[in-house]
N, C-alpha and C positions, 0 to 999 in steps of 0.2 A: 505494500499500499505506499502511496506517495506523500511526501510531506504535505502536499496541498490536501490531499485527503483526507489526513488526519486532521489537519488545521479544522477542516470542515465540520469533521466530528464533533472536536472538541468545542466548536462554535455551537453547534447545534445542541449539545448537552449543556451548554452554559445558558442559552435561549430556554430552553425547558426548564432549567432551576430557576433562571430568573422568573420565569411565568409562575411555577410553584409558589415562590415568595411572595408574589403579589397577589396570589389566591387566597382569599380570606378562609376558603374551606381548608386550605393545607393547614392554616394556624390552627382551625376546629380541631382537626383531627390530632393535633399533637400538642393541643393546650396545657394538658396535665404535665408531661414533661417538661416541654419549654418554661413553664411556671415553676417548676420545680427547681429547674437549673439556676434560674434567674434568682430564686429564693436564696439559694445556696451561695450563690457569687455576692448577693449584697449582704445577707447575715455574716458571712465570713469576712467581708472588707469590715464591717462594723464592729464584729466580735471575734477575734480569732482563736476564739475556745469553740466556737460552733462546731468547726469539723475537728474536733479533738476525739480520740478514740472512745473517751468516756461518755462524751455527750452524744457521739453517734450511736454507741450502744444504747443510751438512755432514750434516743429518738425511735430507733427499731423496737425497742420493748413497749416503747408507749405507742406505736403503730399497730402493733400485734393483733389487738382485740379489734380495732377498726377494720385491719384488712378482713378479719373473718366475717365481720359483721357486713362490711361492702361485697363481699363475695356472693354472700346469701341474698342480699338485696338486687344483686345484680340478676340473680335467676328469675326472680320475681319482676323487676322493671324490663327485662328484656321478653317478657310477654304482655308487655303494656299494663301491668299492675304495679302496685307498692305495698310495703308491708310496714304499715305506721307501729306495729306492736312488738318490733323486732327487739327493741331495749326492754320492754316491759317482759318479752318471753325471755330473754336474758336474766333479767332479774329474778324471774320466778324460776328458773333454773338454778340460779346461785341458791336460792333460799332452800329450794327442795334438795339440795346437795348439801347444805349445812344442816337441815334437820336430820337426813339421815345419816350422815356423819355423826351429829351428837348423838343420835339413837344407835350408835356402834354397829353401823351396817357395814363398816370398813370403808376405806378410801375408794377402790375400784368400783363396787356396789353403788355406793353413794354419787360418785362421778357419771355412772350410766344412768341413776335415777334423775338428776338434774338434767341431762342430755336429753332424757325420754319425756320430761314435764315440759321443756321448752318446744320440743319436736310436736308433742300432741298439740299445744297451743297453734303450733304452724298447721298442724293436721285439720284442727277444727276451722282454721281461717279458709283453709282451700275447701272443704267440703261445703262451706255456707257460700263462698263465693262462686263455687263451680255449680252445686246444685240447687242452692237457694237462688241463684242470679241476682245476688245483690252485690251492689258496687264495692269493690275491693276496698276501696277508700272508708265506708262507713263501715264493713266488716271489721277491718284492721285497727278502726278507730275505737271500736268497740271492746276488740281484744286488748286492746293498750290499756283501757280502764280496767277491765276484767282480771286481767292478768297481774296489774299493779295490786289491785285490792287482794286478790287471792295470797299473794306474797305477803303483804301486810298481815292478813290474818293467820297465816301458817306460823309467821315469825312472831307474832303478836308485837309486830312495829319494832321488833329489837334485833339489832345485829347479832349474829352468830360467829364468834371468833373461831377460826379453825386453824392447828396450827400442827403440820405433818411436814417430816422431811421431804417426802417426795414434793410436796407442793414447794416447798423452799427451793429444792433444786430447780425446779420447772421456772420458778420466778428470777432466780440470782444465777443459776448455770448458763453456761456460754460456750460456744465455740469460737474462739477469736474474739471478733466485735460482736457476733451474732448470737443474741440471746435464746436460749431453747424455746419460749414464747414465739419469738419472730420466727424461728424455723419452722416451727408447727404451722403459723399461718402461711407461710411460703409454700408448705407441701400442700396445704388445704387448696391454695391458689393454683398449684400445679394440676392437681386431680381435677379441679374445675374445671380448668382451660382442658383437658383431654375429654372429658365428659362433655362439655358444650360445643367443641369443633370437632371432635373426633369419635362421636357415638350416635346412634339413631336418636335416643332421646334428645340430644343437643340441635339435631336437625329439626327434629318434631316441635321442640320448645321456640326456636327461633321462627319457624312458620306459623306457630299459633299467635306469637307477638306479630307478626308482619301481617296476617290475615287469617282471623279464627275461621271465616266462612269457607275460604280457599282450602285451609287445613282440614275442616270438615269433609270437605268434598272429596280429599284425598285419602280420606280414610284414617286420619287422625283423630284420635280421642282428646280434644283439647280440655276437656272436663279432667281427665286423669293427669294431663301435663299442669292445669292449674293447682290441683291437689298436691302434686309432687313437689312443685316450685317452692309452694308456701310451705312444704314439711323440711325441706332442705333446708330454708331461711331458718326455721324454728330449731332444727337440729344443730345448725351453726351459731344460732345465739346461745344455745346450751354449751356449746364448747367454748363460746367467748365466755359465758360464765364461768366455766372453770379456770379459763386464764384470768378472769377479773378476780375471782377468789385467791387464786395462787399468788396475785401481784399486791392486794390490799390486805390479806390475812384474814378476812372476814366475809360474811356472807351478809350483805347489807339489804334490806327489803324496800328501801327508798329507790324508785326508777330514776336512773339517770337520762333524762330526755337527749343531752349533747350527744349520745350515743347513736340515736335515730337521725338527729338532724345531720351529723357527720357522715353516717353511712349513705344517706341519700346523696348527700354534697359530693362524697368521694365518687359516687357512680356517675353523678352528672359531670364532674371533673374530668372521669375517665373517658368521656365521650359515649355513653350508653345511651341510646335514643330512649326517652321518656315516654315515646310512642309504639314501643315495641318493636321485634324483628330485626334488632341491630344490637349486637352485644359484645362485650371484649372483656377479659379477665385482667390483662395486662394493665389496661387503662384505670379501671378503681382501686388498683393496687397502688398504682403511682399516685394517684388522687388521695389516697389515705396518707400516703407517706408527705405529700405536698402540706396537707392540713396540718398534720404532726410537725413538721418543719416550721410551717407558719408560726404555730403556737409557742414552739420551743424558742424560735427564733425572736419572737417579741418577748418573750420571759427574760432571756438572756440580757435583752435590750433594756430590761426594767419598765416595759411598758405596762401600765395596769391591766390586770385581768378584765378588768370591765370593758376594756375597748377589743379584748381578744374576739369574743363572738361578733363585733361589727366588722372587724377584718375579716372573718371567715365568711360572713354573709356577704360582702362586697365581692369576695372572689368567687364564691358560686354564683351569684347573679351574673357576672361578667363570662364566667363559663356556660351557663344557659342560653346566654347571647351569642355566646360563638357557636352554639351546637346548632342553631338555625342554619346555619351556613356549611354544616356537615355534607358532605358529598354521598 
């Protein structure tokens, strides 16, 4: 190939990249990753301890629970639904775990009970949504209240302290800069990616979100898909409950709504369509890391925690605006 031909190819590639950079849709696709990189650069410039090994480990551990919840939320949102009860299901799972552990069920059986309780909450959401044909927003809003109330009743409004060597290892153990909780979250994300993009279930899920009528016409049981995704969301909320109890050392009956808001925010930042039919697992994971890095960086800079939800809200709204330009 001649030098002139090479020059023509290089010029053509340059023009294509220039066109991509001018395309708003390109930036919408990579909003979470670009935002994360910019945050890292800015916070590192303002505070050199931001990228210290200790702070990186701390951020990754803090992001672990949110990653797990965001993955569960992704399955639901990819079907054009939303799970407003995910944080309350996590709280219920934590309380059931704590009550079972206090009753001497042993760590393993108590953990299974906690995950099962949260999964049942998700299953109920799915059954009512699919068979009752009630809007998922209403169903999961009702479950948000019901699960929170049940958690308070079971715990009598009191937190249960759980001290166990295995939980201590889970919360403090690490491989290099990667804590065990974060490694579990990444393993969940990898499995979810395989399920969503390399299985028949994943294909049916995306088809259900894209067009339920067409999916039904192709023989896909959209009701079963709906039930399955809400059950998966509940199950992962239960796993999040275990990670939360390991981290704080107690089963708290009070629901933390920030987990709900941030799980939806991470999915939106990750580029998952709120209208269904379009999903990704890597995007919400990066979105969760971005939100965690944002809060961590503001804390290091001494910004009042009262301003942190405002900053998160602005970032999420901007990301939602960008999703309008997704191709």
